[in-house]
DRENDO-1510 file (C-alpha; in Angstrom, 1 decimal, always signed):
<recs>
REC; n; res; u; v; w
REC; 1; UNK; -46.2; -1.1; -2.3 .
REC; 2; UNK; -47.4; +1.2; -5.2 .
REC; 3; UNK; -49.7; -1.5; -6.3 .
REC; 4; UNK; -51.3; -1.5; -2.7 .
REC; 5; UNK; -51.7; +2.0; -2.9 .
REC; 6; UNK; -48.6; +3.1; -0.8 .
REC; 7; UNK; -46.2; +5.5; -2.2 .
REC; 8; UNK; -42.6; +4.6; -1.2 .
REC; 9; UNK; -41.9; +8.7; -1.1 .
REC; 10; UNK; -44.7; +9.0; +2.0 .
REC; 11; UNK; -42.4; +7.0; +3.8 .
REC; 12; UNK; -39.1; +6.7; +5.7 .
REC; 13; UNK; -36.4; +4.2; +4.8 .
REC; 14; UNK; -34.9; +2.4; +8.0 .
REC; 15; UNK; -31.9; +0.4; +6.7 .
REC; 16; UNK; -30.6; -2.4; +8.8 .
REC; 17; UNK; -28.4; -5.5; +9.1 .
REC; 18; UNK; -24.4; -5.0; +8.8 .
REC; 19; UNK; -24.6; -3.3; +5.1 .
REC; 20; UNK; -28.2; -1.8; +5.0 .
REC; 21; UNK; -26.8; +1.6; +6.2 .
REC; 22; UNK; -24.1; +1.3; +3.5 .
REC; 23; UNK; -26.5; +1.0; +0.5 .
REC; 24; UNK; -29.4; +3.1; +2.0 .
REC; 25; UNK; -28.6; +6.4; +0.5 .
REC; 26; UNK; -28.5; +5.2; -3.0 .
REC; 27; UNK; -31.5; +3.0; -2.5 .
REC; 28; UNK; -33.8; +6.2; -1.3 .
REC; 29; UNK; -32.4; +8.5; -4.1 .
REC; 30; UNK; -33.9; +5.5; -6.9 .
REC; 31; UNK; -37.0; +5.1; -4.9 .
REC; 32; UNK; -37.7; +9.2; -4.1 .
REC; 33; UNK; -37.7; +8.5; -0.5 .
REC; 34; UNK; -36.8; +11.8; +1.2 .
REC; 35; UNK; -35.9; +10.7; +4.8 .
REC; 36; UNK; -33.3; +8.0; +6.3 .
REC; 37; UNK; -33.4; +6.8; +9.7 .
REC; 38; UNK; -30.1; +4.7; +11.1 .
REC; 39; UNK; -31.0; +3.2; +14.1 .
REC; 40; UNK; -28.3; +3.6; +16.8 .
REC; 41; UNK; -27.6; -0.5; +16.3 .
REC; 42; UNK; -28.6; -1.5; +12.9 .
REC; 43; UNK; -26.7; -4.7; +13.1 .
REC; 44; UNK; -28.8; -6.0; +15.6 .
REC; 45; UNK; -31.8; -4.4; +15.5 .
REC; 46; UNK; -33.9; -7.5; +15.3 .
REC; 47; UNK; -32.4; -7.8; +18.9 .
REC; 48; UNK; -33.2; -4.6; +20.0 .
REC; 49; UNK; -36.3; -4.7; +18.8 .
REC; 50; UNK; -37.0; -7.5; +21.1 .
REC; 51; UNK; -35.7; -6.0; +23.9 .
REC; 52; UNK; -37.9; -2.6; +23.1 .
REC; 53; UNK; -41.2; -4.5; +21.9 .
REC; 54; UNK; -44.6; -3.6; +24.0 .
REC; 55; UNK; -45.9; -6.6; +26.2 .
REC; 56; UNK; -48.8; -7.5; +23.9 .
REC; 57; UNK; -51.6; -10.3; +23.7 .
REC; 58; UNK; -54.3; -10.5; +21.5 .
REC; 59; UNK; -57.3; -12.4; +21.2 .
REC; 60; UNK; -59.7; -13.3; +18.2 .
REC; 61; UNK; -62.9; -14.9; +17.1 .
REC; 62; UNK; -64.9; -15.6; +14.3 .
REC; 63; UNK; -67.4; -13.3; +13.7 .
REC; 64; UNK; -69.2; -13.8; +10.0 .
REC; 65; UNK; -72.1; -11.5; +10.3 .
REC; 66; UNK; -73.7; -8.8; +8.0 .
REC; 67; UNK; -72.7; -5.2; +8.9 .
REC; 68; UNK; -76.4; -4.5; +8.2 .
REC; 69; UNK; -77.6; -6.6; +11.4 .
REC; 70; UNK; -74.7; -5.9; +13.8 .
REC; 71; UNK; -75.5; -3.7; +17.0 .
REC; 72; UNK; -73.0; -2.4; +19.6 .
REC; 73; UNK; -74.5; -5.2; +22.3 .
REC; 74; UNK; -73.3; -8.0; +19.7 .
REC; 75; UNK; -69.8; -6.4; +19.4 .
REC; 76; UNK; -69.7; -6.1; +23.1 .
REC; 77; UNK; -70.5; -9.7; +23.9 .
REC; 78; UNK; -68.0; -11.1; +22.0 .
REC; 79; UNK; -65.3; -8.5; +22.6 .
REC; 80; UNK; -66.5; -9.1; +26.4 .
REC; 81; UNK; -64.7; -12.6; +26.4 .
REC; 82; UNK; -61.8; -11.9; +24.5 .
REC; 83; UNK; -60.8; -8.7; +26.6 .
REC; 84; UNK; -60.8; -11.0; +29.7 .
REC; 85; UNK; -58.5; -13.5; +28.4 .
REC; 86; UNK; -56.2; -10.6; +27.1 .
REC; 87; UNK; -56.1; -9.1; +30.8 .
REC; 88; UNK; -55.5; -12.7; +32.2 .
REC; 89; UNK; -52.2; -13.0; +30.2 .
REC; 90; UNK; -51.2; -9.4; +31.1 .
REC; 91; UNK; -51.9; -10.4; +34.7 .
REC; 92; UNK; -49.6; -13.5; +34.4 .
REC; 93; UNK; -46.7; -11.1; +33.3 .
REC; 94; UNK; -47.5; -8.7; +35.9 .
REC; 95; UNK; -48.8; -5.7; +34.2 .
REC; 96; UNK; -50.8; -3.6; +36.1 .
REC; 97; UNK; -54.0; -3.1; +34.5 .
REC; 98; UNK; -53.7; +0.8; +34.5 .
REC; 99; UNK; -50.6; +0.8; +32.5 .
REC; 100; UNK; -52.9; -1.4; +29.9 .
REC; 101; UNK; -53.6; +0.0; +26.7 .
REC; 102; UNK; -56.6; -1.8; +24.5 .
REC; 103; UNK; -57.3; -1.7; +20.9 .
REC; 104; UNK; -60.0; -3.3; +19.2 .
REC; 105; UNK; -60.1; -4.3; +15.5 .
REC; 106; UNK; -62.5; -6.2; +12.8 .
REC; 107; UNK; -61.8; -8.0; +9.6 .
REC; 108; UNK; -64.3; -6.5; +7.0 .
REC; 109; UNK; -64.9; -7.2; +3.3 .
REC; 110; UNK; -67.8; -6.7; +0.9 .
REC; 111; UNK; -70.3; -9.3; +0.3 .
REC; 112; UNK; -68.8; -11.5; -2.0 .
REC; 113; UNK; -65.1; -11.1; -1.6 .
REC; 114; UNK; -62.7; -13.6; -0.8 .
REC; 115; UNK; -60.3; -11.1; +1.2 .
REC; 116; UNK; -61.0; -8.7; +3.6 .
REC; 117; UNK; -59.0; -5.9; +5.5 .
REC; 118; UNK; -58.7; -5.5; +9.0 .
REC; 119; UNK; -60.1; -1.9; +10.3 .
REC; 120; UNK; -59.2; -0.4; +13.6 .
REC; 121; UNK; -62.0; +0.1; +16.2 .
REC; 122; UNK; -60.3; +2.1; +18.5 .
REC; 123; UNK; -59.9; +1.9; +22.3 .
REC; 124; UNK; -63.4; +1.7; +23.2 .
REC; 125; UNK; -66.7; +0.9; +22.0 .
REC; 126; UNK; -69.5; +3.0; +22.0 .
REC; 127; UNK; -72.8; +3.9; +19.7 .
REC; 128; UNK; -70.6; +5.5; +17.0 .
REC; 129; UNK; -68.2; +2.4; +16.7 .
REC; 130; UNK; -69.8; +0.5; +14.2 .
REC; 131; UNK; -70.7; +3.3; +11.5 .
REC; 132; UNK; -67.4; +4.4; +12.1 .
REC; 133; UNK; -65.9; +1.0; +11.3 .
REC; 134; UNK; -67.7; +0.6; +8.0 .
REC; 135; UNK; -66.6; +4.3; +7.0 .
REC; 136; UNK; -63.3; +3.4; +8.0 .
REC; 137; UNK; -63.2; +0.4; +5.5 .
REC; 138; UNK; -64.7; +2.0; +2.4 .
REC; 139; UNK; -61.5; +4.3; +3.1 .
REC; 140; UNK; -59.2; +1.8; +3.5 .
REC; 141; UNK; -60.7; -0.3; +0.5 .
REC; 142; UNK; -60.0; +3.0; -1.7 .
REC; 143; UNK; -56.5; +3.7; -0.7 .
REC; 144; UNK; -55.6; -0.2; -0.9 .
REC; 145; UNK; -57.1; -1.0; -3.9 .
REC; 146; UNK; -58.0; +2.7; -5.8 .
REC; 147; UNK; -61.7; +1.8; -5.7 .
REC; 148; UNK; -64.6; +1.2; -3.4 .
REC; 149; UNK; -68.3; +1.0; -3.0 .
REC; 150; UNK; -70.3; +2.9; -0.2 .
REC; 151; UNK; -73.1; +1.4; -1.4 .
REC; 152; UNK; -72.3; -2.4; -1.4 .
REC; 153; UNK; -73.0; -4.4; +1.4 .
REC; 154; UNK; -70.4; -5.0; +4.0 .
REC; 155; UNK; -69.6; -8.3; +6.3 .
REC; 156; UNK; -67.8; -8.9; +9.2 .
REC; 157; UNK; -65.5; -11.5; +9.4 .
REC; 158; UNK; -63.0; -11.6; +12.4 .
REC; 159; UNK; -62.8; -9.6; +15.8 .
REC; 160; UNK; -59.5; -9.3; +17.2 .
REC; 161; UNK; -58.8; -7.6; +20.8 .
REC; 162; UNK; -55.4; -6.7; +21.4 .
REC; 163; UNK; -54.0; -5.1; +25.3 .
REC; 164; UNK; -50.5; -3.6; +25.4 .
REC; 165; UNK; -48.1; -1.9; +27.6 .
REC; 166; UNK; -45.4; +0.0; +25.9 .
REC; 167; UNK; -41.8; -0.5; +27.5 .
REC; 168; UNK; -40.2; +1.8; +29.7 .
REC; 169; UNK; -37.1; +0.9; +27.8 .
REC; 170; UNK; -38.1; +3.4; +25.2 .
REC; 171; UNK; -37.2; +6.1; +27.4 .
REC; 172; UNK; -34.1; +4.4; +28.5 .
REC; 173; UNK; -32.8; +5.0; +24.4 .
REC; 174; UNK; -32.9; +8.7; +24.8 .
REC; 175; UNK; -31.0; +8.7; +28.4 .
REC; 176; UNK; -28.5; +6.6; +27.3 .
REC; 177; UNK; -27.9; +8.8; +24.1 .
REC; 178; UNK; -24.1; +9.7; +24.8 .
REC; 179; UNK; -21.3; +11.9; +22.8 .
REC; 180; UNK; -19.1; +14.6; +23.4 .
REC; 181; UNK; -20.5; +17.7; +23.1 .
REC; 182; UNK; -17.7; +19.3; +21.1 .
REC; 183; UNK; -17.6; +18.6; +17.2 .
REC; 184; UNK; -16.2; +15.5; +16.4 .
REC; 185; UNK; -12.9; +15.1; +14.7 .
REC; 186; UNK; -12.8; +12.8; +11.7 .
REC; 187; UNK; -10.5; +11.0; +10.1 .
REC; 188; UNK; -10.2; +10.3; +6.3 .
REC; 189; UNK; -10.5; +7.7; +3.9 .
REC; 190; UNK; -10.2; +7.2; +0.1 .
REC; 191; UNK; -13.6; +6.5; -1.3 .
REC; 192; UNK; -14.9; +6.4; -5.0 .
REC; 193; UNK; -18.3; +7.0; -5.3 .
REC; 194; UNK; -18.9; +7.0; -9.1 .
REC; 195; UNK; -16.4; +6.2; -11.9 .
REC; 196; UNK; -17.0; +10.0; -13.0 .
REC; 197; UNK; -15.3; +11.2; -9.4 .
REC; 198; UNK; -12.8; +8.8; -9.0 .
REC; 199; UNK; -11.5; +8.5; -5.6 .
REC; 200; UNK; -11.7; +11.0; -2.9 .
REC; 201; UNK; -10.8; +12.1; +0.4 .
REC; 202; UNK; -13.8; +11.4; +2.7 .
REC; 203; UNK; -14.0; +12.2; +6.5 .
REC; 204; UNK; -14.9; +9.1; +8.5 .
REC; 205; UNK; -16.9; +9.6; +11.7 .
REC; 206; UNK; -16.9; +7.2; +14.9 .
REC; 207; UNK; -20.9; +7.0; +15.8 .
REC; 208; UNK; -20.0; +7.4; +19.2 .
REC; 209; UNK; -18.5; +10.2; +19.2 .
REC; 210; UNK; -21.5; +12.1; +17.4 .
REC; 211; UNK; -23.9; +13.7; +20.1 .
REC; 212; UNK; -27.1; +14.8; +19.7 .
REC; 213; UNK; -28.1; +17.7; +17.0 .
REC; 214; UNK; -24.8; +17.3; +15.3 .
REC; 215; UNK; -25.2; +17.3; +11.5 .
REC; 216; UNK; -22.9; +17.1; +8.3 .
REC; 217; UNK; -23.0; +17.0; +4.8 .
REC; 218; UNK; -22.1; +13.8; +2.4 .
REC; 219; UNK; -20.2; +12.4; +1.4 .
REC; 220; UNK; -19.0; +10.7; +4.7 .
REC; 221; UNK; -18.6; +7.8; +6.0 .
REC; 222; UNK; -19.7; +7.0; +10.0 .
REC; 223; UNK; -18.6; +3.8; +11.5 .
REC; 224; UNK; -19.2; +1.6; +14.0 .
REC; 225; UNK; -18.8; -2.1; +15.4 .
REC; 226; UNK; -22.0; -3.6; +14.0 .
REC; 227; UNK; -22.1; -1.4; +10.5 .
REC; 228; UNK; -20.9; +1.3; +8.4 .
REC; 229; UNK; -23.0; +4.3; +7.7 .
REC; 230; UNK; -22.6; +6.2; +4.4 .
REC; 231; UNK; -24.0; +9.5; +3.6 .
REC; 232; UNK; -23.6; +9.9; +0.1 .
REC; 233; UNK; -22.8; +13.3; -1.8 .
REC; 234; UNK; -25.2; +16.1; -0.9 .
REC; 235; UNK; -27.3; +14.0; +1.7 .
REC; 236; UNK; -27.5; +15.9; +4.9 .
REC; 237; UNK; -27.7; +14.1; +7.9 .
REC; 238; UNK; -28.3; +14.7; +12.1 .
REC; 239; UNK; -28.6; +13.1; +15.1 .
REC; 240; UNK; -31.7; +13.1; +16.9 .
REC; 241; UNK; -32.1; +13.0; +20.5 .
REC; 242; UNK; -32.8; +9.1; +20.4 .
REC; 243; UNK; -29.1; +8.4; +18.8 .
REC; 244; UNK; -30.6; +7.9; +15.2 .
REC; 245; UNK; -29.1; +9.4; +12.7 .
REC; 246; UNK; -31.7; +10.9; +10.0 .
</recs>
């Protein structure tokens, strides 16, 4: 991640699977990550993601052209048929065109490079689309590889159009959060976090009883059918409006 220009400290750790939330707190400490998000159903996160994923179709076309010789009409001439392909697929899925969000992408590289970076060109094409894309390429190259050359010649490699409709299920997550308004009453269990501390009594919460806004400070255990979340010592946890443990 660091080699590609991504500092783990800038990101949120999302542990998943049956054991991920048990290990996430310690991994976050080791990587100096300050925030963890434990989804409502970490053990079946892939299945949940499939249900909540947007309806999306994409189409792409080769476009190996020097950036200096590209104009707006050329881009529109390539993206037009791609839009038509995507629109037909969205129509086949019964999606209202008014609910469709479009986004255009270009793969760009410096002349002579064997690899390219994908750059967003936004949701519409205009007079500034081309210079904005080239500038974004230079900025992204600097962030990804720690160097760039704004004076070097660039070339396009591929163009891609995406049509997407975000699912209504997103609102169901917020509406489906349950839990009592009263503070939950935990049970307890002996837990050994470190050899130096030995075994100690730690509160154990049932996740379904945690209401929005509930907060606690570790050590604590949160149990549910598909996983167990361990809140490590001095870690502060709260439940957000979607039922995530932050």
